[in-house]
C-alpha positions in Angstrom: 0.1 0.1 -0.4 2.7 2.3 1.2 3.0 4.2 4.6 1.1 1.0 5.7 3.7 -1.4 4.7 5.9 -0.1 7.7 3.4 -1.6 10.3 3.4 -4.9 9.0 3.8 -6.5 12.5 1.2 -4.5 14.2 -1.4 -5.2 11.8 -0.4 -8.6 12.1 -0.1 -9.1 15.8 -3.5 -6.9 16.1 -6.1 -8.6 14.3 -5.9 -12.0 16.0 -6.0 -9.9 19.4 -8.8 -8.6 20.9 -7.6 -8.1 24.4 -8.1 -4.2 24.4 -11.8 -4.2 22.6 -12.8 -3.1 26.9 -10.9 0.0 26.7 -10.4 1.2 22.6 -12.7 4.7 22.8 -15.2 4.5 19.7 -15.8 0.8 20.3 -17.3 1.3 23.5 -19.4 3.9 22.2 -20.1 2.1 19.0 -20.5 -1.4 19.8 -18.9 -2.4 16.9 -16.6 -5.0 16.3 -15.3 -3.6 13.2 -14.8 -0.5 15.3 -12.3 -1.9 16.9 -8.6 -2.3 17.3 -8.8 -5.5 16.0 -11.5 -4.6 13.2 -9.0 -1.9 11.9 -6.7 -4.3 12.4 -8.5 -6.9 10.1 -9.0 -4.2 8.1 -5.6 -3.0 7.2 -4.6 -6.4 6.6 -7.3 -7.0 4.2 -6.7 -3.9 2.0 -2.9 -5.1 2.4 -3.1 -8.4 0.7 -6.1 -7.1 -1.4 -8.9 -9.3 0.2 -10.7 -5.5 0.7 -9.8 -2.8 -2.3 -9.0 0.5 -1.4 -12.5 2.3 -2.9 -14.0 -0.6 -0.1 -12.0 0.1 3.1 -12.8 4.1 1.7 -16.5 3.4 1.8 -17.0 2.1 5.0 -15.6 5.0 6.7 -14.8 2.7 9.6 -10.4 3.2 9.4 -11.3 7.0 10.0 -13.7 5.9 13.2 -9.8 5.6 15.0 -10.4 8.4 18.2 -6.1 8.0 18.1 -6.5 7.9 22.2 -3.7 6.1 22.7 -5.6 3.2 25.3 -5.3 0.2 24.0 -1.3 1.4 23.8 -1.4 1.6 27.8 -3.3 -1.2 27.3 -0.9 -3.6 25.7 1.7 -6.3 27.4 3.4 -6.3 23.8 3.3 -2.5 23.8 1.9 -2.2 20.3 1.3 1.4 19.3 -2.1 0.6 16.0 -3.5 4.0 16.4 0.1 4.4 14.0 -1.0 2.3 12.2 -4.2 3.3 11.2 -3.4 6.5 10.7 -0.8 5.4 7.7 -4.1 3.5 6.3 -5.5 6.6 6.0 -2.3 8.3 4.6 -2.7 5.9 1.4 -6.5 6.1 1.1 -5.6 10.0 1.0 -3.0 9.4 -1.9 -5.5 7.7 -3.8 -8.1 10.7 -3.7 -10.7 8.2 -1.3 -11.3 9.6 1.7 -14.9 9.7 3.2 -16.6 13.2 2.1 -17.0 14.1 5.7 -13.1 14.4 5.9 -12.2 16.0 2.8 -14.7 18.8 4.1 -12.4 19.2 7.0 -9.3 19.1 4.4 -10.3 21.5 2.3 -11.3 23.7 5.5 -7.8 24.0 7.1 -6.8 24.1 3.3 -8.9 27.5 2.4 -9.5 29.2 5.9 -6.2 27.2 8.1 -8.8 26.0 10.5 -10.6 22.9 10.8 -14.9 24.2 11.3 -14.4 26.7 7.7 -14.8 29.7 10.4 -14.1 32.6 7.5 -10.2 35.0 8.3 -12.4 37.2 9.3 -13.3 35.8 13.2 -9.4 34.8 13.5 -8.8 38.4 13.0 -11.7 39.7 15.0 -9.8 37.4 17.0 -6.6 38.3 17.7 -7.5 42.4 16.5 -9.3 42.4 19.7 -6.9 40.9 22.5 -4.8 44.5 21.4 -1.8 42.2 21.9 2.0 42.8 20.5 3.1 40.2 17.3 6.0 39.7 19.2 8.1 39.3 22.5 9.5 37.3 24.8 6.5 35.1 25.9 4.2 33.7 23.1 0.8 32.4 23.1 -0.3 29.6 20.7 -4.0 29.4 21.3 -5.0 26.9 18.4 -8.2 26.2 16.7 -10.8 24.9 19.4 -9.5 28.3 22.0 -10.0 31.2 18.6 -13.4 29.6 17.7 -14.9 28.5 20.2 -13.4 28.4 23.5 -12.3 32.1 23.7 -13.4 32.2 27.8 -9.8 29.9 28.5 -7.9 32.8 26.4 -9.1 35.7 28.5 -8.6 33.7 31.6 -4.5 32.9 30.6 -5.0 37.3 30.1 -5.8 37.5 33.3 -3.4 35.4 35.1 -0.7 36.9 33.1 -1.2 40.3 33.9 -1.7 39.1 37.7 2.2 38.5 37.2 2.9 41.4 35.5 3.6 39.9 31.9 1.9 41.1 28.5 2.2 37.6 26.4 2.8 38.3 22.0 0.1 35.9 20.0 0.5 35.4 15.6 -1.1 38.2 13.8 -2.2 35.2 11.1 -2.3 31.9 13.6 -3.1 28.6 11.0 -4.2 25.1 12.7 -1.7 23.3 14.1 -1.8 21.1 10.9 -3.2 18.3 13.4 -6.3 17.6 11.7 -4.6 16.8 9.1 -2.3 14.5 10.3 -4.9 12.5 12.3 -6.9 11.9 8.8 -4.4 11.2 6.4 -3.0 14.4 5.0 0.5 14.3 5.8 2.1 16.7 2.6 -1.0 18.7 3.9 0.2 19.2 7.0 3.6 18.9 6.7 3.7 22.0 4.7 1.4 23.8 7.1 3.6 22.9 9.5 6.0 25.3 7.2 4.8 27.6 7.9 3.9 27.5 11.3 7.4 26.8 12.1 8.3 29.9 9.9 5.4 32.0 12.1 7.0 31.6 15.3 10.6 32.8 14.7 9.0 35.5 13.6 7.4 35.8 16.9 11.4 36.5 18.0 10.2 34.8 21.5 11.9 32.5 23.9 9.2 30.7 24.7 6.2 29.8 23.2 3.4 28.9 25.2 0.1 26.4 23.8 -3.2 26.8 25.1 -4.0 23.2 23.7 -1.7 20.2 24.4 -2.6 19.2 20.7 -1.2 21.7 19.0 1.9 21.3 21.2 2.0 17.9 21.1 1.8 18.6 17.1 4.7 20.9 17.4 7.3 19.6 19.8 6.4 15.4 17.5 4.6 15.4 15.0 7.0 17.8 13.7 10.4 16.4 14.8 10.2 13.1 15.2 7.9 12.9 11.3 8.9 16.2 9.2 12.3 16.9 11.0 11.0 20.4 11.7 11.9 21.9 14.7 12.5 25.3 16.5 15.0 26.7 17.0 16.8 25.5 20.1 16.8 27.8 22.9 12.9 28.4 22.5 11.1 27.3 24.9 7.9 25.6 24.7 5.7 25.2 27.7 1.5 23.7 28.1 -0.3 26.4 29.4 -0.3 24.4 33.3 3.4 24.8 33.3 4.0 28.0 32.7 1.2 29.3 35.5 3.3 26.2 37.7 6.3 28.6 36.8 4.8 31.3 38.1 3.1 29.9 41.0 6.5 28.4 42.2 9.1 31.6 41.6 6.3 33.7 42.9 5.2 36.4 40.7 2.4 35.0 40.1 -0.5 34.7 43.9 -3.0 33.8 44.7 -5.6 35.8 47.0 -7.8 33.4 47.9 -8.6 29.5 47.9 -11.5 28.5 46.3 -12.4 25.4 49.0 -14.3 23.2 45.8 -14.5 19.6 45.7 -13.6 18.7 41.7 -12.9 16.0 39.2 -9.8 16.1 37.2 -9.8 14.9 33.2 -5.8 14.0 32.0 -6.6 14.9 28.6 -5.2 12.5 26.1 -3.0 14.7 24.2 -1.3 16.1 27.9 -1.1 12.4 28.7 -0.2 9.6 27.5 -1.1 9.9 23.4 1.2 12.5 23.3 3.5 15.0 26.8 2.5 12.6 29.4 2.1 15.4 31.8 -0.2 14.5 34.8 1.6 16.2 37.9 2.4 20.0 36.7 -2.2 20.2 36.9 -2.9 18.3 39.4 -0.7 20.1 42.0 -1.9 24.4 40.2 -5.4 22.6 41.2 -4.2 21.9 44.2 -2.3 25.9 44.5 -6.1 26.8 44.2 -7.4 25.1 47.4 -9.6 22.7 45.6 -9.8 18.9 47.1 -9.4 16.2 44.0 -11.0 13.8 43.6 -9.8 11.0 41.1 -12.0 9.0 38.3 -11.5 5.2 38.8 -9.2 5.7 35.4 -7.2 8.4 35.2 -3.7 9.5 34.4 -1.8 6.8 31.6 -5.3 5.4 32.1 -7.4 8.3 31.7 -11.2 7.4 28.9 -11.0 9.6 26.3 -13.4 12.8 25.5 -13.8 11.8 22.2 -11.7 13.3 20.3 -11.7 16.9 18.9 -11.1 15.7 15.7 -14.0 12.4 15.8 -16.4 14.8 17.3 -16.6 16.9 14.6 -16.3 13.9 11.5 -18.6 11.3 13.3 -20.3 13.4 15.9 -23.0 10.4 17.4 -20.2 8.2 17.8 -17.6 10.9 19.9 -20.5 12.3 22.2 -21.6 8.2 23.3 -17.8 8.4 23.6 -18.0 11.9 25.7 -21.0 10.4 27.8 -18.9 7.6 28.8 -16.3 9.4 30.5 -19.1 11.6 31.8 -20.5 9.2 33.5 -17.4 8.3 35.3 -17.3 11.7 36.7 -20.7 11.9 38.1 -19.4 8.5 40.3 -17.6 11.1 41.8 -19.9 12.6 43.5 -18.6 15.7 42.8 -20.5 18.5 40.6 -17.1 20.3 38.5 -15.2 18.6 36.2 -11.5 20.1 35.1 -9.6 19.9 32.4 -6.7 21.1 30.6 -7.5 20.6 27.4 -9.9 23.3 25.0 -11.5 20.0 23.5 -12.3 18.5 26.1 -14.2 21.3 27.8 -16.2 21.6 24.6 -17.3 17.9 23.9 -18.0 17.4 27.7 -20.5 20.6 28.2 -23.7 19.2 26.3 -23.0 15.7 28.8 -24.2 18.9 31.5 -27.9 18.6 32.4 -29.8 20.9 34.6 -28.3 19.7 38.0 -25.1 22.2 39.1 -22.7 20.9 37.3 -20.0 23.2 35.6 -16.9 21.7 33.2 -13.9 23.8 33.7 -10.5 24.7 31.8 -7.8 24.4 34.6 -7.4 28.3 33.6 -10.7 29.5 35.0 -10.2 28.3 38.3 -6.2 30.1 38.0 -8.4 33.7 37.5 -10.8 32.4 39.4 -8.0 32.4 42.8 -6.7 35.6 42.1 
């Protein structure tokens, strides 16, 4: 096939093994064997040996329904990482012009508008102009598409924290999508071109530190750009997640909190910030504890934390993604806490529709830090 050839050993192992099915985000949402790691591996095998044609596989759309949450990898005793094989199969199908229409729509949106949501450039321009921030500076804030187009309250919380620490961050005048949706869906050459553009834009920001509001964007820049595209920011430029940035401000006493929030909360570990990316678990918990919050954990947390349904899947196959988000939200409700806190804007967007008529809240951790000032 092409890209898929690199993952023959993964496919051959996973097509016979159902052992991770019980943790699979999509299998537990869709309840289909064909939407499980074993099912996807069987599809890849059938595609590789010619049992299925590429057209058949593309029309079924199953290979595009993996959330890439890597719970299968975490559960696997042999440490196979099947999501990489499935992304490779997607890339082969894309190169053949066979991606499903809903997937093509996202790729077209990023190509035209530089975001996956089909929002025109005026909204991005309005966001940057409304902030009245410089375009160059020591601290560069990279918000990410989810924050810019859907979660502006996270930007406001971040800026309130910066003001309290007497910091004026810079922003890019025209922040593009990081390319993660394209890479996940198999549009690898397009994602690589976007990576080139973003690296040049960050260089032009003349910064010493880039602070990411979205862990998926940070993972894309620090891991995918480096490992898949051989691209990197100049040495000496530090890359931080907002939780790492706030932790540093607290430890240096540059940021001082004026009140304890005295509330019981539950923290959700985002896939990209944790297991499927940056392996940051303690930092957000430390920051929340500094705010005076008491943490009650879900049954599955840290490396085993359940997925919100994946930002990309919420666009491509929203019914599956919503069911996945509901499964994780039910686990949160079992804790008895009324506040679910996360450190990923896409996770917040995924969980908000699950809030019922009670007093349950879904917040980004930055919003709680801002409340504690």
